[in-house]
C-alpha positions as CSV (number, residue, x, y, z in Angstrom):
1,M,-10.5,-20.9,-58.5
2,K,-12.5,-17.6,-58.7
3,T,-15.4,-19.2,-56.9
4,R,-13.0,-20.4,-54.0
5,S,-11.6,-16.9,-53.7
6,A,-15.0,-15.3,-53.7
7,I,-16.2,-17.7,-50.9
8,I,-13.1,-16.9,-48.8
9,W,-13.6,-13.2,-49.3
10,M,-17.3,-13.5,-48.3
11,L,-16.4,-15.5,-45.2
12,G,-13.9,-12.9,-44.2
13,C,-16.4,-10.1,-44.6
14,I,-19.0,-12.0,-42.5
15,G,-16.4,-12.7,-39.8
16,F,-15.3,-9.0,-39.7
17,G,-19.0,-8.0,-39.5
18,L,-19.6,-10.3,-36.6
19,L,-16.5,-9.1,-34.8
20,A,-17.6,-5.5,-35.2
21,A,-21.2,-6.2,-34.0
22,T,-19.9,-8.1,-31.0
23,S,-17.5,-5.3,-29.9
24,A,-20.2,-2.7,-30.5
25,N,-22.5,-4.4,-28.0
26,R,-19.8,-4.4,-25.3
27,P,-20.3,-1.8,-22.5
28,S,-17.9,1.1,-22.7
29,L,-16.8,2.7,-19.4
30,D,-14.1,5.4,-19.2
31,G,-13.2,4.4,-15.7
32,P,-14.5,3.8,-12.2
33,G,-17.3,6.1,-11.1
34,N,-18.8,6.3,-14.6
35,L,-21.6,3.8,-13.9
36,K,-24.8,4.8,-12.1
37,V,-27.9,3.0,-10.9
38,I,-31.1,5.0,-10.7
39,F,-33.9,3.6,-8.6
40,F,-37.4,5.0,-9.1
41,L,-39.2,4.8,-5.8
42,D,-42.3,5.9,-3.9
43,P,-42.4,6.0,0.0
44,E,-46.2,5.1,-0.2
45,C,-45.6,2.1,-2.5
46,P,-45.6,-1.2,-0.6
47,V,-43.4,-2.8,-3.3
48,S,-40.8,0.0,-3.0
49,N,-40.8,-0.4,0.7
50,A,-40.4,-4.2,0.4
51,Y,-37.4,-3.8,-1.9
52,M,-35.5,-1.4,0.3
53,R,-33.5,-4.1,2.0
54,E,-32.2,-5.4,-1.4
55,I,-31.7,-1.9,-2.7
56,K,-29.5,-1.1,0.4
57,S,-27.6,-4.4,-0.1
58,I,-26.9,-3.6,-3.8
59,H,-25.8,-0.1,-2.9
60,S,-23.5,-1.5,-0.2
61,D,-22.0,-4.1,-2.5
62,Y,-21.4,-2.0,-5.6
63,S,-20.7,1.5,-4.3
64,K,-17.4,0.0,-3.1
65,K,-16.7,-0.8,-6.7
66,G,-17.2,2.8,-7.9
67,V,-20.8,2.5,-8.9
68,A,-22.9,5.7,-8.1
69,F,-26.5,5.5,-6.9
70,E,-29.5,7.8,-6.7
71,A,-33.1,7.4,-5.8
72,V,-35.7,9.3,-7.9
73,F,-39.2,10.0,-6.6
74,P,-41.6,10.7,-9.5
75,V,-44.6,11.5,-7.3
76,P,-45.7,15.1,-7.2
77,T,-46.9,14.8,-3.6
78,V,-43.6,13.5,-2.2
79,K,-41.6,16.4,-0.8
80,R,-37.9,16.7,0.0
81,E,-38.6,16.1,3.7
82,D,-40.5,12.8,2.8
83,I,-37.5,11.7,0.7
84,K,-35.1,12.3,3.5
85,R,-37.3,10.6,6.0
86,F,-37.8,7.6,3.7
87,L,-34.1,7.1,3.0
88,S,-33.2,7.6,6.7
89,K,-35.9,5.1,7.8
90,Y,-34.1,2.4,5.7
91,Q,-30.6,3.8,6.3
92,A,-30.1,4.1,2.6
93,A,-27.0,6.2,2.1
94,M,-27.7,7.5,-1.4
95,P,-29.0,10.8,-2.6
96,G,-32.7,11.2,-3.3
97,Y,-34.4,13.6,-5.7
98,Q,-37.9,14.7,-6.6
99,D,-38.9,14.2,-10.3
100,A,-42.1,16.3,-10.2
101,G,-41.7,17.2,-13.9
102,L,-41.0,13.6,-14.7
103,Q,-37.8,14.5,-16.7
104,K,-36.0,11.4,-15.5
105,V,-39.0,9.2,-15.9
106,K,-39.3,10.3,-19.6
107,R,-35.6,10.1,-20.2
108,Y,-35.3,6.6,-18.9
109,Q,-38.8,5.4,-19.8
110,A,-39.5,4.2,-16.2
111,T,-43.1,3.0,-15.7
112,V,-43.3,1.6,-12.2
113,M,-41.8,2.0,-8.7
114,P,-39.5,0.3,-7.9
115,E,-37.7,0.2,-11.2
116,A,-33.9,0.3,-11.8
117,V,-31.9,1.8,-14.6
118,L,-28.2,1.2,-15.1
119,V,-26.4,3.9,-17.1
120,N,-22.9,5.1,-17.9
121,A,-21.7,8.7,-17.8
122,N,-23.0,9.3,-21.3
123,G,-26.5,8.2,-20.3
124,E,-26.3,5.0,-22.3
125,I,-28.7,2.6,-20.8
126,F,-27.3,-0.9,-20.1
127,Y,-30.3,-2.2,-18.1
128,R,-33.8,-1.1,-17.3
129,G,-36.5,-2.9,-15.4
130,A,-37.0,-5.1,-12.3
131,I,-34.4,-5.3,-9.6
132,D,-34.9,-9.1,-9.6
133,N,-37.7,-11.6,-10.0
134,W,-38.8,-11.7,-6.3
135,Y,-42.1,-10.1,-7.3
136,Y,-43.8,-11.8,-10.2
137,A,-47.1,-10.0,-10.1
138,L,-48.7,-7.3,-7.9
139,G,-49.1,-8.7,-4.4
140,K,-47.4,-11.9,-5.4
141,N,-43.7,-12.7,-4.6
142,R,-41.5,-15.7,-4.3
143,A,-39.8,-16.7,-1.0
144,K,-36.5,-15.6,-2.6
145,A,-35.5,-14.1,-5.9
146,T,-34.1,-16.6,-8.4
147,E,-33.0,-14.1,-11.1
148,L,-30.9,-11.2,-10.0
149,Y,-31.3,-8.9,-13.1
150,L,-29.8,-5.7,-11.8
151,R,-26.8,-7.4,-10.0
152,N,-26.1,-9.5,-13.1
153,A,-26.2,-6.4,-15.3
154,I,-23.8,-4.4,-13.0
155,E,-21.4,-7.4,-12.9
156,A,-21.4,-7.7,-16.7
157,V,-20.7,-4.1,-17.3
158,L,-18.0,-3.9,-14.6
159,N,-16.4,-7.0,-16.2
160,G,-16.6,-5.5,-19.7
161,E,-19.1,-8.1,-20.8
162,M,-22.4,-7.8,-22.6
163,V,-25.5,-7.5,-20.5
164,L,-27.5,-10.6,-21.4
165,V,-30.8,-9.4,-20.0
166,S,-31.0,-5.7,-20.7
167,R,-34.8,-5.1,-20.2
168,T,-37.3,-6.6,-17.9
169,D,-40.8,-5.6,-16.8
170,A,-40.8,-4.2,-13.2
171,I,-43.6,-5.0,-10.9
172,G,-44.9,-2.3,-8.6
173,C,-46.8,0.9,-8.3
174,V,-47.5,2.7,-11.6
175,I,-45.9,6.0,-12.3
176,N,-48.7,8.4,-13.3
177,Q,-47.6,10.3,-16.4
């Protein structure tokens, strides 16, 4: 009888531990507008330029759902006027900022452009990496992306679900640190 009670007690502890671990991995948002996508971009990077259509589409789809967006330019030679011209060229209606001191690059561990980071208001990272798998190597891309990493991560967080793929390697121009 003692063995049976001990087994039941252990199974209960394991079940409670699994429940606690599962809820700890769920995204926490305090309300709409507390989710932000940060794109690391460079106007001189061909891959950044190629992704602007998809970036604009993601912005259009999710800004309606309360997700904030910003473009960060971690290239010391890119000036404010270059950023305005670049975003205007692609009609991307999001704020753009210089990151000459690379504070955001270091904070979010970005390594290439374009790279996306999905965070909440507390700076908790839910996703970091490639926008999708359209580019699979430098200079090599598929006809169409088959894995929508950033979109899937945004949807998961908005629905209160776990982000299944939270880190990927982005393909693009290296951020010089």
